[in-house]
N, C-alpha and C positions, 0 to 999 in steps of 0.2 A: 741889274741889281734887284729890280722888283721880282723877277722870276726866281732869282736865287733865294730871296727872302721867303717867297711863297713855298719853295721846296723845303727850306729849313723848318718852317712852321709845320708843314705836313709831316716831316720826319719826326719832329718832337711829339706831335699828337699821336703818331703811329707807335712810337716807343712807349708813351704813357699808357696807351690802350693795351699794348702787349703786356706791360708790367702789371697792370691791374688784373688782366685776365689770368696771368700766371700766378699772382698772389692769391686770387680767389680759389683756384684749383688746389693750391697747396694747403690753404686753410681748411677746405672741405675734406681733403684727404686726411689731415691731422685729426679732425673731429671724428671721422669714421673709425680711425685707428683707436682713438680713446674710447669710443662707444663700444667697440668690439672687445675691450678688455674689462675695464672696471667702472666706467661711468654709465651705469644703468639708471634709467629714469625712475624716480620715486624712491621710496624707502620701505623699511620693514618695521612694524610696530609690534612690540611684545606686551601683552596685557596680563600681568601677574595678578593672582587673586587676593592675597593678604600676606601678612608676615606673622600672624598669631597662631594659625592652625599648625604650621610646621616651619621650622627654621630653614628648610631647604630652599624656599622660593627666593629669599634675599641672599642667603649665604652661598648657595650652590648654583641654582639655575641662572641667576642674574650674571654671575661671573663667567659661566661657560658660554652664555649667549654673547656677552661682551667680547670675549676672546675670539669666538668664531667670526663675528661680524667685523671686528677690527682686522683680523687676518685677511678677510675677503675684501676689505675696503669698501663696504656698502654703508649707506646711511641707515641709521636705526634709532629707535627710541625704546626704552623700557620703563614702564610705569606700573604702579601697584595700586589696586583699588582698595586695599585695606578692608576687605570684607563687605564693601558697599556696592551692590549691583548697579545702583543708579550712577555712582561714580564711574564704574567700569564702562557703562553705556556712554557717558560723557567723554571718557578717555578715547573710546573707539571713534566717536564722532569727530573729536579733535584730530586724531591720527589721520582719518580720511581727509579732513579739511586741509591738513598740512602736507598731503601728497603721498600718504602711505599707499602702496600697491599690494602689500601682503600684511595680514594680521595673524600673529601667533597668539591664540586665545586660550587662557585657562579660565573657563567659565566659573562663575559663582553659583549658578544654577542653570538648568537647561532652558528655562523660559527666557531669561535675559540673554543667555548665549545665543539662542535662536534669533532674537531681535537684532543682536549685533551682526550675526551672519547675514540676515536679510538686508540690513542697511548696507553692509559691505558689498553684497551682490549687486544691489541697485547702483552702487558707485563703481562697479567693475573691479572691486578689490577681492583678491583671493584670501581664503581663510584656512588656517591649519588649526584643528583642535589639538591642543598640546596637553598631554597627560589625562585630561578629562574629556569624555565624549559628550557632545551635545545631542540629547536624545529627543528633542523637540524640533519640528521643522525639517526641511530637506537635508540638513547636515552640512558639514564643512567639505572643503575640497580634499582634505587629507587628515588622517588621524595618526598622531605619533604618541605612543605610550607603551606601557608594559602589558603583559598578559595579566590583567588585574584579578581574574578568577584564580590564576596560578599564585598570585601574591597571597590570597587568603588560604589557598591549599597548603602553601609552605608553612604558614602559621599553624594550620591544623596538623600537618604531618610531623612538624617539629615538636609540638606539645603532646601529641597523641601518646607516645610511649611513656612520657614523664607522668602524664595524668593517670595512665593505666597502672603505673607503679605505686601510686599513692595508696595508703592503707585503708582509707575510708571507703565505704560503699553505701549508697552510690556516690560517685565523685560529683561534687556540686560546682557547676560551671556557670560563669557569667559571660555573656557576649556584650561587650561595650563597643558599639558600632559607630562609624563616622556619620557625617551629616546626611539627613534624609534627602537633601536637595542635590547631593553629589552622587552621580551615577557610579563613580568608582567605589564609594562606600557600599553600595548595593552589591557590586561585584566581589569586593573583599569578603563581605559577609557570606555570599554564595559559596565562596571557596572554603572558608573554615567550617561553615555549617555542613557542607557536603561530607567533610571528614567526621564531624561530630554526630551527625544525625543517626547513623546506625547504633551508636552508643546510647543516645537519648531513647531511641526506639526500644532497645533491649533492656533499658533500665539501669545499665552500668553507669551511665552519667545522668545527672539531673540538671536540666536547664533552669537555673534559679532566676535569671533575668536576661532579657534580650532587648537592650536599650540603645536607641540612637542618641547621638549628641549633636544638638543643633549647631550648625556652622563649625563643627569640629572645635568648639570652644572649650579650652582646657579647664577654665574655671567652672563652667557648667558641668563638665565631666566629673570634676571633683565633688560637686554637690550631688550629682546623680549617683555616683558610686558610694558616697558616704551613706546616702539613703538606702541603697541596695544592701550595704553591710548592716545597717541598723535593722532593716526588715528581716534579714537573714540571721540575725543574732550573731553576726560575725562569722557565720559558718559558710565560708566560700573557699573552695579548694583550688580553683584555677580561673584565669580570666583571658579571654581572647579580646585584646585591645587592638583597635584597628590601626593605630600609629603610635609613635614614641611619645607624642604629647599626651595622648589619652593614657598610655601606660604610666607615665610619670604622675598623672592625677591619681591613678589607682594606688601607686606606691605611697603618695602623700596621705591618702585616706587610710591605708593600712597602718602606716606609721602613727598617724594621729590617734588611732584606736588601739594602739599597742599590740598590733598583730604583726606576724612575721611575713617573709616573702612567700608567694605562691607562684606556680607556673604561670608565666605572663608573656604574651606576645607583644610585638610592636612593629613599626615600619618606618622607613626612611633613613635608618642608620645615622641618626643625628648624633652629635657629640654627647648630648645628655643620654640618649638611648644606649650608646656604647658604654658610657660610664656606669649606667644602671646595671648593664650586663656584667661588667667587670666586678662590681660590688655585690653581685648576687641577688639583686632585687628584680631584675628582668631576665627572662630566659633567653629570648632571641629578638632579633629585629629582621625585617626584610630589607635587604640592600637592593635598591634599584639603581644601577649605574647611571646616575643622573647626567654625568658628562656625556655618555653615549647617547642618551635621550635628547639632550639639548643640542648636541652636534648633529644628530640626525635631523632634528627639526630645523636647525639653522641651515643645513645643506638644502633641505626641501624648500625653505623660504627663499633662499638665494636662487634656486632653479626657477621658482615661480616668478621671481622678480625679473629673470631673464626671459620669461615667456615660455619656459620649457614645460613639458608634460611630466608630472611627477608620479603618475600611476605606476610607472615601471619600477620605481624604487620601493614600492610597497611589497611586503612579503605575505600579506593576508588582506582580507576584507572583513568589515564588521558592519552589521546592520544597525542603524540608529533608530529604527522604528518605521522609517519611510524609505530609506535608500541604503544600498550597500556602499560603504565608504572605504576607499583604499586605506589600508592600515599598515603602518610601519610598526610591527610588533616586536618588542624587546623582551628579554628573559630576566626575571628577578632571581636573587640569590638569598638563601637563608644564612644569617650570621649568628653564631653562638660564641660563647667564650673561647671555644676551641679553634675557631678559624678567623678571628679578627685580623690577625697579621697577614693571612693569606688572601684576604678579600679587600676590605676597605683601606687597609694600610698599604698593601701591595699596589693597589690601583692609584694611590695618591689622593683618594677621596677624603681620607682622614689622616691625621698625623698623631703620633704618640704625644707630641708636645702640646697639642690642644686638648687631648683627652686626659693626660696624666698631670692634672693640676689639683692643688688643694688636697682635700680629703681623699681624692681618687688616686693620687700618686702611689699610695701603698698597695693598690691592687694591680699595678702595671708590671709587666715583665722587667726583670733587672737588666736583661741584655738587649733592650729595645734600641 
């Protein structure tokens, strides 16, 4: 009996050991399977710059990032510094502390952007420069944006024949540029100035003012352009405005001084910009398919989160002053009254319902 009892105890112990061993193997296998699909370690942090300079950041970029990350099943956060570089620095620090492994950065200036990149590198966190290139320090791991010189060139080429058709000689032109701390603003100006310079040199066009707007602030833009108009005695024939917000400030100033529309550029294809184009106060805007930009950046961020090399998805390189940065370069599109339906509406970026409201409904196509 004692021998039988001993054999039964040994059998129970052997079965228990086998069960524990089998359970452990099954659990490890399950974790590996989950890890190979969507349970990647860490998260992605998106640092947006503000909501005042352009409606795009909160209305467009945020929603496209949310859709992309939700579809991929990754952890993410999206925050907005509301124009404060110190706040953005704190947001970056918090993201790293909370386990972010990839940061998508829209810097407020290259100095603070370089500091964020340096801190991320120290923590082993990858950084994607989104829309704006950080031109101080060694640079980000990847840059995703549009050909920003081409953005300015589109403004120049679209307004060029319209300005040339004006009766006055010389044509008096104003350049209302973006923030001096934003490298993109420099590139936009480079683009439209390259088109305008031969006319300035020949005397056919006269550069009345070439003014930057600190922080892309629309209220400051209004004050700046009102002063330009006053100094020029209201004699301004055309304006290169670097985005739709600045263009709207130009329109407000013209209206307040009892002046009519002039050839006027813009950028971002905002609802307000499209409304101003339909009503005849703005000539064009540059549509940068933000959905494509955000989706490309989200794809790159997810690849980096998986530990993949993203240099292969870049179609260009750009030098930030110290290094050649892999660049996912996208193509902008000029939008005028004639192609709104074929561009921003056809892409689903804008809808007639959001554009054709209030006083602007009268300018919309009847068959929309």
